[in-house]
C-alpha positions as CSV (number, residue, x, y, z in Angstrom):
1,M,0.0,0.0,0.0
2,Q,2.8,2.4,0.8
3,S,4.5,1.8,-2.5
4,A,1.1,2.3,-4.4
5,T,0.5,5.5,-2.4
6,I,3.9,6.9,-3.4
7,L,3.7,5.8,-7.1
8,I,0.4,7.4,-8.0
9,P,1.5,11.0,-7.1
10,T,4.8,10.5,-8.9
11,V,3.1,9.4,-12.1
12,V,0.7,12.4,-11.9
13,H,3.5,14.8,-11.2
14,N,5.5,13.5,-14.2
15,Y,2.4,13.7,-16.4
16,W,1.8,17.4,-15.6
17,K,5.5,18.1,-16.0
18,M,5.3,16.6,-19.5
19,I,2.2,18.7,-20.3
20,K,3.9,21.8,-19.0
21,Y,6.8,21.4,-21.4
22,I,4.3,20.9,-24.3
23,I,2.0,23.8,-23.4
24,L,4.7,26.3,-22.4
25,P,6.4,26.5,-25.9
26,F,2.9,26.8,-27.4
27,F,2.2,30.0,-25.4
28,I,5.7,31.3,-26.1
29,I,5.0,30.9,-29.9
30,I,1.6,32.7,-29.5
31,S,3.3,35.5,-27.5
32,F,6.1,35.8,-30.0
33,K,3.7,36.1,-32.9
34,G,1.8,38.8,-31.1
35,I,5.0,40.7,-30.5
36,A,6.3,40.1,-34.0
37,Q,3.3,41.8,-35.6
38,K,4.0,45.1,-34.0
39,M,2.0,47.5,-36.1
40,I,3.3,51.1,-36.0
41,D,0.3,52.6,-37.7
42,A,-2.5,52.1,-40.2
43,V,-3.7,54.9,-42.4
44,P,-6.3,55.3,-45.1
45,L,-5.2,55.0,-48.7
46,K,-7.1,56.6,-51.5
47,F,-7.2,55.8,-55.2
48,I,-6.9,58.3,-58.1
49,D,-7.2,56.5,-61.4
50,N,-6.0,53.3,-59.7
51,Y,-2.9,55.0,-58.2
52,I,-2.4,54.8,-54.5
53,F,-2.1,58.0,-52.5
54,V,-1.4,58.7,-48.8
55,E,-1.5,61.8,-46.7
56,I,1.7,62.9,-45.0
57,T,3.0,66.0,-43.2
58,I,6.5,67.4,-43.3
59,N,8.6,68.8,-40.5
60,N,6.4,70.8,-38.0
61,E,3.6,71.6,-40.5
62,S,0.1,70.3,-39.7
63,I,-1.4,70.6,-43.2
64,P,-1.6,67.2,-44.8
65,L,0.0,66.7,-48.2
66,N,-1.2,64.3,-51.0
67,F,1.7,62.0,-51.8
68,W,1.7,59.3,-54.5
69,F,2.9,55.9,-53.2
70,D,5.2,54.7,-56.0
71,T,7.4,51.7,-55.7
72,G,9.3,52.9,-58.7
73,A,10.4,56.0,-56.8
74,G,14.0,55.5,-55.6
75,I,13.9,59.0,-54.2
76,T,11.3,61.1,-52.4
77,V,10.0,64.0,-54.5
78,I,8.1,67.2,-53.5
79,D,6.5,69.7,-55.8
80,T,8.6,72.9,-56.2
81,E,5.7,75.2,-55.3
82,V,4.9,73.1,-52.2
83,A,8.5,73.3,-51.1
84,K,8.4,77.1,-51.3
85,Q,5.2,77.2,-49.3
86,L,6.8,75.1,-46.6
87,S,10.0,77.2,-46.7
88,L,12.2,74.2,-47.1
89,K,15.9,74.9,-46.9
90,I,17.8,74.1,-50.1
91,S,21.0,72.3,-49.4
92,G,22.3,71.5,-52.9
93,E,21.4,69.9,-56.3
94,S,21.0,66.3,-57.5
95,K,21.1,64.6,-60.9
96,I,18.0,62.5,-61.4
97,N,17.8,59.9,-64.1
98,T,14.2,59.5,-65.6
99,S,13.1,57.1,-68.3
100,S,14.1,59.6,-71.0
101,K,16.7,62.0,-69.7
102,T,18.7,63.3,-66.8
103,L,17.3,66.2,-64.7
104,V,19.1,68.5,-62.4
105,S,17.0,69.3,-59.4
106,K,17.4,71.1,-56.1
107,E,17.3,69.1,-52.9
108,S,16.4,69.7,-49.3
109,T,18.0,67.4,-46.6
110,L,17.3,66.5,-43.0
111,N,13.5,66.7,-43.2
112,K,11.0,64.9,-41.0
113,V,8.1,63.0,-42.7
114,R,5.1,61.9,-40.7
115,I,2.4,59.4,-41.8
116,G,-0.5,58.9,-39.5
117,E,0.0,59.5,-35.7
118,N,3.0,57.2,-35.1
119,L,5.2,56.7,-38.2
120,I,8.0,59.2,-38.5
121,L,10.8,59.2,-41.1
122,E,13.8,61.2,-39.9
123,D,16.6,62.8,-42.1
124,V,14.7,62.5,-45.4
125,T,16.1,64.1,-48.5
126,L,13.4,65.8,-50.6
127,I,14.1,66.3,-54.3
128,L,12.3,69.4,-55.7
129,M,10.5,68.9,-59.0
130,D,7.7,70.5,-60.9
131,L,4.8,68.1,-60.7
132,S,2.2,70.3,-62.2
133,H,1.8,68.0,-65.3
134,L,0.8,65.2,-62.9
135,T,-1.7,67.4,-61.1
136,Q,-3.2,68.5,-64.5
137,Y,-3.3,64.9,-65.8
138,L,-5.0,63.4,-62.8
139,K,-7.1,66.5,-62.0
140,T,-6.0,66.5,-58.3
141,N,-3.2,68.1,-56.4
142,I,-0.1,66.0,-56.3
143,D,2.2,67.4,-53.7
144,G,4.9,64.7,-53.9
145,V,6.0,61.1,-54.5
146,I,7.3,58.6,-52.0
147,G,8.5,55.0,-52.3
148,Y,11.9,53.7,-51.3
149,D,12.5,56.0,-48.3
150,L,9.4,54.4,-46.8
151,L,9.9,50.8,-47.9
152,K,13.5,50.5,-46.8
153,R,12.6,51.3,-43.2
154,F,9.3,49.6,-42.5
155,I,7.3,46.6,-43.5
156,T,4.6,48.1,-45.7
157,E,1.2,46.5,-46.5
158,T,-1.1,47.9,-49.1
159,N,-4.5,46.4,-48.3
160,I,-6.7,47.3,-51.2
161,D,-9.7,45.4,-49.9
162,E,-9.7,47.4,-46.7
163,K,-8.3,50.6,-48.3
164,K,-5.5,50.8,-45.7
165,I,-1.8,51.1,-45.7
166,R,-0.3,49.4,-42.6
167,F,3.3,49.8,-41.4
168,Y,5.1,47.3,-39.2
169,S,8.3,47.3,-37.3
170,P,10.9,45.1,-39.2
171,I,12.2,43.7,-35.8
172,D,11.2,40.0,-35.5
173,Y,8.5,40.5,-38.2
174,V,6.6,37.4,-39.2
175,F,4.1,37.4,-42.1
176,T,0.9,35.6,-41.0
177,R,-1.5,36.2,-43.9
178,N,-2.3,33.9,-46.8
179,A,0.5,34.2,-49.4
180,K,3.9,32.7,-50.1
181,A,7.1,34.7,-49.8
182,I,8.6,35.7,-53.2
183,N,12.2,36.8,-53.4
184,L,12.8,40.3,-54.6
185,T,15.5,41.0,-57.2
186,S,17.7,44.1,-56.7
187,L,17.7,46.6,-59.6
188,E,19.4,49.9,-60.2
189,S,18.5,53.2,-58.4
190,N,17.0,51.5,-55.3
191,L,14.4,49.7,-57.4
192,F,13.3,46.0,-57.1
193,G,11.4,43.4,-59.0
194,I,10.3,39.7,-59.2
195,E,10.6,36.9,-61.6
196,I,7.5,36.4,-63.8
197,E,6.7,33.8,-66.4
198,V,5.5,34.9,-69.9
199,V,4.1,33.0,-72.8
200,P,4.2,35.5,-75.7
201,K,2.0,33.6,-78.2
202,K,-0.2,30.5,-78.1
203,K,1.9,27.3,-78.3
204,S,5.1,29.2,-77.8
205,E,7.6,28.4,-75.0
206,S,7.3,30.2,-71.7
207,I,10.0,32.8,-70.8
208,K,11.1,33.7,-67.3
209,L,11.8,37.4,-67.0
210,N,12.8,39.9,-64.3
211,F,10.2,42.6,-64.0
212,Q,10.2,45.7,-61.8
213,I,7.3,46.2,-59.4
214,D,6.0,49.7,-60.3
215,T,2.9,51.1,-58.6
216,G,3.5,54.3,-60.5
217,A,2.7,52.6,-63.9
218,D,-0.9,52.6,-64.9
219,N,-0.8,49.7,-67.4
220,Y,-0.5,45.9,-67.2
221,L,3.0,45.2,-68.4
222,T,5.7,47.2,-70.1
223,F,8.5,45.5,-72.0
224,H,11.8,47.3,-72.4
225,N,12.9,47.5,-76.0
226,K,16.0,45.3,-75.4
227,T,13.7,42.5,-74.1
228,A,11.2,42.9,-77.0
229,K,14.1,42.6,-79.5
230,E,15.6,39.6,-77.7
231,Y,12.4,37.6,-77.8
232,N,11.1,38.9,-81.1
233,L,7.9,40.5,-79.6
234,I,7.7,43.3,-82.2
235,S,5.9,42.6,-85.5
236,S,4.8,44.7,-88.5
237,K,1.2,44.3,-87.2
238,N,1.9,46.3,-84.1
239,K,0.6,49.9,-84.0
240,I,2.9,52.7,-82.7
241,R,1.0,55.4,-80.8
242,S,2.0,58.4,-78.8
243,I,1.9,58.0,-75.0
244,K,2.4,61.0,-72.8
245,G,5.2,60.6,-70.4
246,F,3.9,60.0,-66.9
247,G,6.1,60.6,-63.9
248,A,8.7,63.1,-63.0
249,D,9.3,63.6,-66.7
250,S,6.5,64.9,-69.0
251,T,8.3,64.0,-72.3
252,I,6.0,62.6,-75.0
253,V,7.2,59.2,-76.3
254,N,6.0,56.8,-79.1
255,N,5.6,53.2,-78.1
256,I,3.8,50.0,-79.2
257,R,0.7,48.5,-77.7
258,S,0.3,44.8,-78.1
259,K,-0.9,41.6,-76.2
260,I,0.8,38.5,-74.9
261,Y,-0.8,35.1,-74.4
262,T,-0.3,34.6,-70.7
263,V,1.6,36.1,-67.8
264,S,2.0,34.4,-64.4
265,F,3.3,35.4,-61.0
266,G,2.0,35.4,-57.4
267,D,0.1,32.1,-57.9
268,K,-2.1,33.9,-60.5
269,K,-2.3,33.7,-64.3
270,W,-3.7,36.3,-66.8
271,K,-4.5,35.6,-70.4
272,N,-4.4,37.9,-73.5
273,T,-2.7,40.6,-71.4
274,P,-2.3,44.1,-72.9
275,V,1.4,45.2,-73.0
276,T,3.4,48.3,-73.8
277,I,6.6,47.8,-75.8
278,E,9.1,50.6,-75.5
279,V,10.5,51.5,-78.9
280,D,11.1,55.2,-78.7
281,P,14.9,56.1,-78.5
282,L,14.0,58.6,-75.8
283,N,12.9,55.6,-73.7
284,S,16.0,53.6,-74.1
285,R,16.8,51.4,-71.1
286,E,19.6,49.3,-72.4
287,N,21.4,49.4,-69.1
288,S,18.4,48.5,-67.0
289,L,18.7,45.3,-64.9
290,A,14.9,44.7,-65.4
291,D,13.3,43.3,-68.5
292,G,10.2,45.5,-68.0
293,L,7.6,46.8,-65.5
294,I,4.6,45.4,-63.8
295,G,1.9,48.1,-63.6
296,Q,-1.2,48.7,-61.4
297,E,-3.6,46.8,-63.7
298,L,-2.0,43.6,-62.4
299,L,-0.7,44.7,-59.0
300,L,-4.2,45.7,-57.9
301,D,-5.3,42.1,-58.0
302,F,-3.3,41.6,-54.8
303,N,-3.0,43.0,-51.2
304,I,0.8,43.4,-51.1
305,T,3.2,43.3,-48.2
306,Y,6.7,44.6,-48.9
307,N,9.6,43.5,-46.8
308,L,12.7,45.1,-48.4
309,I,14.7,44.4,-45.3
310,K,14.7,40.7,-46.0
311,R,14.2,41.2,-49.8
312,L,10.7,39.5,-49.8
313,V,7.3,40.4,-51.1
314,Y,4.0,38.8,-50.4
315,L,1.2,38.9,-53.1
316,E,-2.0,37.9,-51.4
317,K,-4.9,37.4,-53.9
318,R,-7.8,39.7,-53.1
319,K,-11.2,38.5,-52.0
């Protein structure tokens, strides 16, 4: 009886000890994930012709400014007139390469950019440019353009379904939504892209290409001229048309509009996709590390999370 009396508590004690070692890591994992998803802020995004815009303030000003969220912007740009209104201090000049030429612009350093209540970017260099052609084109005030300066510091989620941009701390960040991680490719001028699969024509072989993610492009896909030549995508049936330059540069260029059979990335496939083929000498991108651009007509099919710190992007198919 004595041995039985001693044995039963020992077994129970060992049982609960075992359970403790199973349950404890479980709660640690839950706790870790809660900490890992440290959201700094969530702010409304708004659409203007399918482009994403977000309100920001600069330095100690309280007036919100309308900034275009452009992943193709390796620099942060502010309209020249807005910079004057804010009395920004000019610290020097910068040479900016656009798709068609090199521009010399004034710059203002050591600025503070605030988005929402909690997200602050310190020591931001603002490049002054005349953005009046963009304001005129979209029929809304465009005060500036922001991209890389934001993406390089914070995990950024553009949730189109909820019309929110969320910002997370990169420290111990873990993605918990429903999408696979896709490796980002590094391009020139702080740009980035992904590998996509293209079938140019029915029954033709698929091609894997490196395309820049560009939320500042309004079309489906743009093929750089070098890529179109290499894969024989230009035919005599293609029509050349004038397309007004859209971005920091307002130069008018002539390019080709065409279609390709399929394009695939982010676990999604599109058929008979319209494409732009750059053929104008002003648009020469022979030195570009990308084969082309992915524009908003395809990107808006996803809620996207950008993790440039780990060189990853998550393309979550929308509901």
